[in-house]
N, C-alpha and C positions, 0 to 999 in steps of 0.2 A: 553516604552514611544511611543505614537502614533504620527506619522507624516503624517497621511493619509488625512488630510483636504486639502492638496494640493499635486500635483505630485512632487516627488523629482527630483533634477537635478543631473547630474554626479558629479559636485564638492561636493555636499552634502554627497555623499557616503563615502568619506574619513572621514568626521566627524562621520558619523553613525558607521562605522567599528572601528574607534579609540575608540569611546565610548563603543562599544561592547567588544573590547579587554580589556580595562581598567576594565570594569565591570566583565568580566570573571575572571580576576585575583583575584577579591574579592569573586565572587559567588562560585568559586570552593572550597573555604575554608569554606563555610557555611555548618554546620553539617547536616547529613542526616535527622534528625528529623525536623529541621527547614525547609529544602527543602520540606519535606513531607507536612508540614503545609502550605507552599506556594502553592503547587499543589492542596491541598484540598480547599484552599481559592479561587483559580481560579475557581474550579468547583462550589463553592457556589455563586460566583459573576456572573457566566454565568447563573445559574438558576435564580438569582435575576433579570436578565434582563426581565424575564417573557414574556408576550405577545408581547411586543415591538420587541423583537428579532425574534420571529416566524413570525409576520406579515411583518416585513422588509424583511426577507428572502423569504417569499412567493411572494412578489412583485418583487424581483430581479431574482428569479429562476424558477417560475412556479411550484415549488414543493408543494405537498399538506401538510396540517397541520399534519396529522398523521405521515407521513414520517419524517417531521422535528422534531416532538416531540421524535420519536424513535432515530433519529440521535443525537439530543441534549443529550438524556440519555446515548447513547453510548460514547459520547465525555466526559461527566462528569465522567462516570464510568472509562474510560481510565485514566483520571487524578488521580482518587482515587486508581486505580490499581497500578500506578507507585508510589504513596505515600506509599502504603502498601509494595511495593518492597523495598523502601528506609528504612522503619522501620525494615524490616526483615534482610536486610543487605548482604545476601550472594551473591548478584549479582556482587559485586566487585571482586569475585573469589580470595579472600585473601589466600595465602599459605605461610607457614614458613618452611624452611629447616635449622635446627640448625647446627652450626659448629661442625665438628669432627676434633679436632686438631691432633689426633694421626693417622689419615688416611694418606696414602702416595700416592700422595701429600696431604697436609692438605686440608680439605673441609671448605670453608668459610661459615659464616652465610648469607643466601640469603632469602629474603622475597619479594613476588610479589603480585601486585594487579592491577586492572584496574583504569585508571585515565581519566578524560575528556580531549578532544583534543583541545578545543578552541571554538571561535565563530562559530556557525552553521547558515547557510542561508537556510530558508525553503520557498519554493514556494507553495502558496495556490492552491488547486485543484478546478476545476470548478464544478465537479459533486458531491462533498461532501463538502458543505459550512461550516460544523462544524467539522466532524470527520477526514477530511484530509486537513484541512485548518489552520486557525489562531491559534487555540488551540487544533489542532488535534494530531494524534499519533506522528508525527515527532517533533512537538514543545514540547509535554508533555514528550516524552522520552529524548529529548535533555536537557531540563531543569532538569529532574530527574538526569541525568548523571553529572550535574554540569557545563554544557556548557551554555554560553549566546546564545541568539537566535535573529536573525533578520528575520522577516517574510515579504516577498513580497506579498502583497495582490493580489488576483485574481481580475481583473477588472470587471468580470461578476457579482460579489457580493461584491462590495467595501463597501457599507453601512453596510452589515452584518459583514464583516471583521472588520470594524472600531468599531462597537459595542462590539464585542468580545475582541478586543484589549483594549478597555476601561475597560472591566472587569479584564483583566490581570493587567492593570495599577493600578487598585484599590487594587488588591491582593498584588502587590509589596509594596504599601504604608502600607497596613494593617499588613503585615508580616515583614516589615523593610528589604526587600531584596535590593540588589544594584540597583540603579535607572535604569540603562540601561541593566539589565540582559535580558530584552525583549524589542525589538523595532519593530515597525510596519510601513512599508513604502508602498507607492503606486507609480507606474510608468508604463506607457503603452509601452515604447520602449524596443526593444530587447537589446539595449545598456545598459539599467539599469540592467537587469538580468545578462548580461555578466560582467559588472563591479563588481557586487556583488560577482559573482563566482570567478573572477580573482583577487579580492583584496587580498593583502598579508596577512591580518589578518584572512581571512576566512579559517576555518580548514576542513569543510565538508559541503555537500549540500544535502538537501532532496527535492524530486520532485515527484509529481503524475500527470500524464497527457499523452500527445500524445508521440508517438515515436520520431517525429521530434524535439519536444521541449526537451525531456529528453536527446536525443542524442546530441543536440546542447550544453546543459549544460555540459555534459560529455566531449565533445571535448574542450570546453573552459577551463575546469579544467586540461585537459591533457597537454595543451601547456603552462601552467604556468611555471615559473622558478622552482617552487616547486609544483609539481602536488598534488592534494588532491582528496579524494574519493567523488564521486557523487553517491548517492543512488536514482536512478530514477526508478520509476515503470511506465512502458510505455504501458500497455495494453496487451490484450491477447484474443485469439479466444476460449480458453477453450474447446478443442475438446472432443467429447463424442463418445464412442464406444457403439453401440447398438448390443449386441450379439444375435445370432439366438434363443437360447432357451428362453431367457428373453422376446423376442418379441413374440414368439409363445404363451407364457403364459400370458403376460401382455402388449401387444402392445398399447391398448387404454389408460390404466392407465399411462403408461410411456409418451405417447403423451401429455396427459393433464398436467402432471408434467412439461414437458419441454416447453409447450406453455406458462405457467406461468413464468418460469425461463427466457426464451428468452425475454419476454416483461416486466419483472419486472423493475420498475423505468424507463419505456420507453426505455429499453435497454441501459441505461446510467451508468451501473455498469461495473467495470473492470472484473467482473466475470460472466457476461451474456454469456451463451453458444452460440458460433457463427458458429461452424462446427459440424455437426452430421454425423456419419458414420455407415452404416449397409450393410449387405450382401443381395443381391436380394433373396427374399423369400415371401411367403404368409404373414408371420408375418410383414415384412417390408412394404408390401402394406397396410396392416391394419393400421400400425403406420402412414404412410403417409396420409392416408385418415383422421384418427382421428386428426392428428396434423393440417392439413389444416382446418378442421372444427373448431377446438378449436381456432386457430389463427383468423379466420374470425369472431369469436364472440367477439374479443377484440377490443374495440373502439379506434380510433386514439386519441392520447394525445399530449399535448404540451411538447416540449423538453425544456431544460434549457434556451436556448436563440436562437436567429435567426441564429447565426453563426453555432451552432451545428446542427440545423435543416437542413440548406443548405448543410452542409458537408455530412449529412446522406443521403439526397435525391440524391446528386451527386454520392456518392460512391455506393449506392444501385442501381442506374441506370446503372452505369459502370459495376457492377457485373452481372446484369440481361441481359446486352447486349453482354456478353462474349459468345464465341462459345460454344455450348453444354449446356448452362444454360437456364432454364425456371422457371417460377413462379409455385410453388406447390400450394400456397394459392391464391385465387382470391382477388386482391386488391380492397377494398371498395372504393367508390367514395372519391376523395381527398378533404380534408378540409383545408383551408388556415391556415398556421401556426401550423398545427398538423402533427404529424408523424404517418404514417400508417404502422402497422406491416406487414412484408412480409417474407415468407419462399421460398427460391429458391431450385432448385434441379439440380444435375449434375451427370453424370456417373463418376466412379472412373478414367477411362482412360483419360477423358477430364479434370478432376480436376488436375491430375498429370502433364498435359501438359501446365497448365496455372498458373504461380506463383501469379498472381494478386488475384486469388480466395482464397489464403491462408491469405490474409491481413484482418485485422479487419475492419468491417463496424460498426462503433459506433452508435448504435441505435437498435430498435426492429426488428432485421434482423438475420436470420441464413440460412445456406446452408446445405442441406442434400446431402451427397455423397453416391451414390448407387454403391457398389462394386460387382464385379463378384464373388468373393470368399473371404475367410478369409485372404488369403495371400495378395490379393490386398488391403484389409482393413488395414492390418498391414503396408503395403508399404505407403499408404496414410498417416497414423498416423505418421510414422517415418520421412516423408519428412517435417513435420511441424516444425517450429522453436520453441524456448523455450516458455513455457507457465506458467501462474500462477497456473492453475489447468488443470487436465484432469480427465474425469469421465468414468467409465465403468459400463454399465448396463448389468448384467449377473447373471446366476444361477450357482449352484455347477456343473451342467452338462457342462456349458460353460467353467468354469475355469478348470475343469478336462481335457477337450479337448484342452485347450490352457493355459498351466501352466506358460508360460513365460510372460503373459500380465502385471502382477503387476511389475515385474522387468523392463520391457520396459517402463512402465508408470513413474517410478522414474527417468528415463533419460530425460523425456520430461517436467516434471512440478514439482513445489514445493509442490503442494497439490494434492494427489491422492484420488479420491472419488469413492466409490463403491455403486451403487444403490441409488444415490441421485443426487441432483442438486447443481451446484457450487455456485449459488447466496446465500448470507448469510455467512458472515465471522465472526465466533465466536471469540470474543476477550478473549483469554486465553493463558496460558503458552505454550500449545502444538501447537498453530496455527502457520503455516508458510504461510505468504503472501509475496511470492517472487517466483523466478524461474529463469531458465537459460535465457540468453540473446536471444531475445530482450524483454522478459517480464520485466526483470530488468537489471540494469547494474552490479549487483553483487549478484549472486545466493546464496552466503553464508549467507545472512542475511534475516530477515523478517521485514516487516513494521508494523506488528500487533503483539500484545502480549508483555510481559515484555522483551523478548529477542530483541525487537526493540532497546533497549538502547545500545546494543553492537555496533551499527553503529557509535556511537559518543565517543567511548572510545578506549584506547590502553593499553597494559600491560607495566608496569614498575617494575623492580626489584631493591631492595636496598641491597647492599652487605656490610657486616660488619658495618652496620649503628647503632649507639648507640640508645637504646630503646627510649630515650626521644626525639630524632629527627625524629622518624618514624611517618608516618600517624597513626591515632588511630586504624585503622583496622588491623595494623600489629604489634602493641605493644604487649609485652608479656602478659600483664594482660587483654588484650581484653576488653577495656572499652565499646566498642559498642556491645559486646556480640553477635557477628555474627558467623556464621558457617565458619570454616577455615580448610585448610589442614595443618596438623602438621607432618612434616617428612614423608609425603606420606599417612597419615591416616586422615580420616574425624574426625573433632573435633567440638564440640558445644561450 
């Protein structure tokens, strides 16, 4: 149910969360096939919004039509992916260990599966108005798990969020789901977000956005009488290693690749590469020249809204005014309300002495760190905090001379890329979109792919429970026909 025609007040939150909890108790009982039909219907209703949705989002975000069409497709695909997951069924990780009465001591009958945790609060993201917002991955995976959802709309695209909420409301009616299994609210104050996180009925929180915002929600949840998990994705500089042999062979090609990745989406993706590292060499000089030339050919563009643009300009200026930092690319003449792409450069020793240079500059900006040797490059890399991604551009010669790089990379990021760019997050079962703190608040989970559902569930086992009282997934006759573990062995 959408409540976004007006801003909610603090007293209304009690009613919203009470409705969400009541609905959860019914929604979690809805069988998997019916929940799948619900998700598929949401996808259909979003597509049925047609041009109205795209035009509304263009007006609110400055994003081009092609980008929005692609993101809408990703959003509806995610919903259908979770529907397919529900139909297949093995995601509940059902397992059965039969009793062994003559064992000493006797072994009881024990059966285990994943169950939904309760109402989930999702905060819409500013930079992905579809895929990480109202009907995005957090909402889709939480609904798939059987959790009810309360979405707090992002104020930067409230009209868009309201339209998508109306599509979900239609799907609720069409598939006869519990009325308040989804609710959509709007509120500009930090107190509204705090109250939603700290409400006693909230079981978990999903967030994509800034470090300060994600950390604040995490702290709100931690001081509750009963703490709850907050799954915040808080950004990343996505460091890139440019190894010597790769630059010797392909400096210009790599530079063009990364100029596109740095500026893709006006640098407003959480996976844009923000820190590049290489060892002083002729290859690195060629790379620097080619990167500067490529960046200077990219025209300034509008960012999502004025607040993001001002933050980009301030953070970029702060970085460029830091000791030892200079602009590698020549900044074209400034255009009002447009973001100009910039590449900065700094020596490794200066980078290591200034923690501010390790922080994300959200926008079309990256800094190239020129290291004296491979050991300094590793040192720079190792001093960076947790990341969503890290990329290594290298040849077999590079990897043979530095065999420890892959293992080092797994300590730094959730996704390790070889000879590619980090922008572009494929939605599939193998994708990990997460990483060590501060990239996320819990590196054990992913926000993309079917495993995103694991954030909203917990394991429960039933001991010596009569078959007729068990959940369907654990009954002896397996009415859902899902894959299970039987006495330690896979079973169809």
